[in-house]
C-alpha positions as CSV (number, residue, x, y, z in Angstrom):
1,M,-162.0,72.7,70.4
2,R,-159.8,72.3,67.3
3,H,-156.1,73.2,67.5
4,I,-154.8,75.3,64.6
5,D,-151.2,76.4,65.5
6,N,-148.7,76.7,68.2
7,K,-145.5,78.8,68.1
8,K,-143.1,80.9,70.1
9,V,-143.4,84.6,69.6
10,K,-141.9,87.9,70.8
11,T,-145.0,89.8,71.8
12,K,-145.9,93.1,70.2
13,K,-148.0,94.3,73.1
14,E,-148.7,93.3,76.7
15,H,-150.3,89.8,77.2
16,K,-151.6,87.8,80.1
17,C,-150.4,84.2,80.5
18,V,-153.3,81.9,80.5
19,G,-151.6,79.6,83.1
20,C,-150.6,82.1,85.8
21,N,-152.7,85.1,84.8
22,H,-149.5,87.3,85.1
23,K,-149.2,90.3,82.7
24,F,-146.1,90.2,80.5
25,P,-144.8,93.4,78.8
26,L,-144.2,94.0,75.1
27,G,-141.2,92.2,73.8
28,T,-141.6,89.1,76.0
29,E,-141.0,85.7,74.5
30,M,-144.1,83.6,74.9
31,E,-145.8,80.6,73.3
32,V,-149.1,81.3,71.6
33,N,-151.6,78.6,71.0
34,K,-154.3,79.3,68.3
35,Y,-157.5,77.2,68.3
36,V,-161.1,77.3,67.3
37,M,-163.8,77.1,70.0
38,D,-167.5,77.8,69.4
39,D,-166.8,78.9,65.8
40,E,-164.3,81.6,67.0
41,I,-160.5,81.7,66.6
42,K,-158.9,82.2,69.9
43,N,-155.3,82.7,71.1
44,D,-153.8,81.7,74.5
45,Y,-150.4,83.1,75.5
46,W,-148.2,81.1,77.8
47,C,-145.1,82.3,79.7
48,K,-142.1,80.0,79.7
49,T,-142.6,78.9,83.3
50,C,-146.3,77.8,82.7
51,Q,-145.4,76.1,79.4
52,K,-142.7,74.1,81.0
53,Y,-144.9,73.3,84.0
54,A,-147.7,72.1,81.7
55,D,-145.3,70.0,79.7
56,K,-143.8,68.4,82.8
57,Y,-146.9,67.9,85.0
58,M,-150.0,68.1,83.0
59,R,-149.1,65.7,80.1
60,G,-151.7,67.1,77.7
61,E,-154.4,67.5,80.3
62,F,-155.2,71.2,79.9
63,E,-158.4,71.5,82.0
64,F,-157.8,74.3,84.5
65,L,-159.0,77.8,85.2
66,P,-157.0,80.8,83.9
67,G,-154.4,81.7,86.6
68,E,-154.6,78.3,88.3
69,L,-151.1,77.2,87.5
70,K,-149.4,80.0,89.5
71,E,-149.5,77.9,92.7
72,G,-148.8,74.4,91.3
73,E,-146.5,71.9,92.9
74,G,-143.1,72.1,91.4
75,R,-143.7,75.5,89.8
76,E,-141.1,77.3,92.0
77,E,-138.4,74.9,90.7
78,I,-139.4,75.5,87.1
79,R,-139.6,79.3,87.6
80,K,-136.0,79.4,88.9
81,E,-134.9,77.3,85.8
82,T,-136.5,79.9,83.5
83,K,-134.8,82.8,85.3
84,G,-137.6,84.2,87.4
85,E,-140.5,84.6,85.0
């Protein structure tokens, strides 16, 4: 995997967060990570809660299954900080 870009966006359509697998509506602020894997350009969208959770608890270790972060230890505290995402 080769990282290309990482930026905050306001979505133009519905997207699922790769961390919690929750669907977010058009107009949601999310972080999008663009990368190359198996010669294909891919995008992962992250909600604010999962991004903060990953930054705090995973320290760059991004080996998890999509949706796996929705039950992580400390997630509820971070969710409340990000106003209920």
